[in-house]
C-alpha positions as CSV (number, residue, x, y, z in Angstrom):
1,M,108.6,118.4,245.8
2,L,109.8,121.2,247.7
3,S,112.5,120.7,250.1
4,R,112.7,121.1,253.9
5,H,114.0,124.5,253.7
6,E,112.1,125.5,250.4
7,R,108.9,125.0,252.6
8,D,110.2,126.6,255.8
9,R,111.5,129.8,253.9
10,L,107.9,129.6,252.0
11,A,106.5,129.8,255.2
12,E,108.2,132.6,256.3
13,I,107.5,134.7,253.2
14,E,103.9,133.7,254.1
15,S,103.9,134.9,257.2
16,A,105.6,138.1,256.1
17,L,103.0,138.6,253.5
18,V,100.0,138.3,256.6
19,S,101.5,140.3,259.1
20,G,102.4,143.3,256.4
21,D,99.3,143.1,254.1
22,P,96.8,141.2,255.7
23,R,93.8,142.5,252.8
24,L,96.4,141.4,250.3
25,A,96.8,137.7,251.8
26,E,92.8,137.3,252.6
27,K,92.3,138.0,248.7
28,F,94.7,135.6,247.6
29,A,93.3,133.1,250.2
30,R,90.0,133.5,248.9
31,F,91.4,133.1,245.1
32,D,92.8,129.7,246.4
33,S,89.3,128.1,247.8
34,G,87.7,128.8,245.0
35,R,85.8,126.6,242.5
36,S,88.3,123.3,242.4
37,W,88.4,121.3,239.1
38,G,86.5,118.6,241.3
39,G,83.5,120.2,241.1
40,M,83.4,121.2,237.6
41,R,84.0,117.7,236.8
42,R,81.2,116.3,238.5
43,L,79.1,119.0,236.5
44,L,80.3,118.0,233.4
45,V,79.9,114.1,233.7
46,F,76.2,115.3,234.7
47,L,75.5,117.4,231.5
48,V,77.2,114.5,229.6
49,L,75.3,111.7,230.8
50,A,71.8,114.0,231.1
51,L,72.6,114.7,227.2
52,V,73.2,110.9,226.6
53,A,69.7,109.9,228.1
54,V,68.1,112.6,226.3
55,L,69.3,111.1,223.1
56,A,68.2,107.9,224.0
57,L,64.7,109.2,224.7
58,L,64.7,111.1,221.2
59,C,65.7,107.8,219.8
60,L,63.1,105.9,220.5
61,L,60.4,108.5,220.0
62,S,61.8,108.5,216.5
63,G,61.0,105.0,216.4
64,L,65.3,103.9,216.8
65,V,64.6,101.6,219.3
66,L,68.1,99.8,219.0
67,S,70.1,103.0,219.0
68,S,67.8,104.1,222.2
69,I,68.8,100.7,224.0
70,A,72.3,101.3,223.1
71,L,72.5,104.7,224.4
72,A,70.5,104.0,227.4
73,L,72.9,100.9,228.5
74,C,75.8,103.7,228.0
75,T,73.8,106.3,230.4
76,A,73.7,103.2,233.3
77,A,77.1,102.4,232.4
78,G,78.6,105.8,233.1
79,A,75.9,106.2,235.8
80,F,77.1,103.2,237.7
81,G,80.8,104.2,236.8
82,V,80.4,107.8,238.5
83,W,78.2,105.5,241.9
84,W,81.4,103.9,242.2
85,H,84.5,105.8,241.5
86,A,83.0,108.1,244.3
87,R,81.9,104.9,246.7
88,R,85.7,104.2,246.4
89,K,86.9,107.3,247.1
90,R,84.8,107.6,250.4
91,Q,86.3,104.4,251.3
92,Q,89.7,105.7,251.1
């Protein structure tokens, strides 16, 4: 955590950067607002759940019923967990 003096000094440096070269400051602002890890994490979780669901379907088609049920339950538990996490995050 930065001290108050350090935060003030950083704000002065940022202000000088913006006034000195606005185009460069704009490039940094666009770089900061790029793709976040939250969006990437959501995509990866969705892909894993989709792959497990497809694997459950393939197990069912090949006659591995117990494996298919176990994978389907894992997929449902994962989807419920994602829903629960998103719901709790919205409430905060």
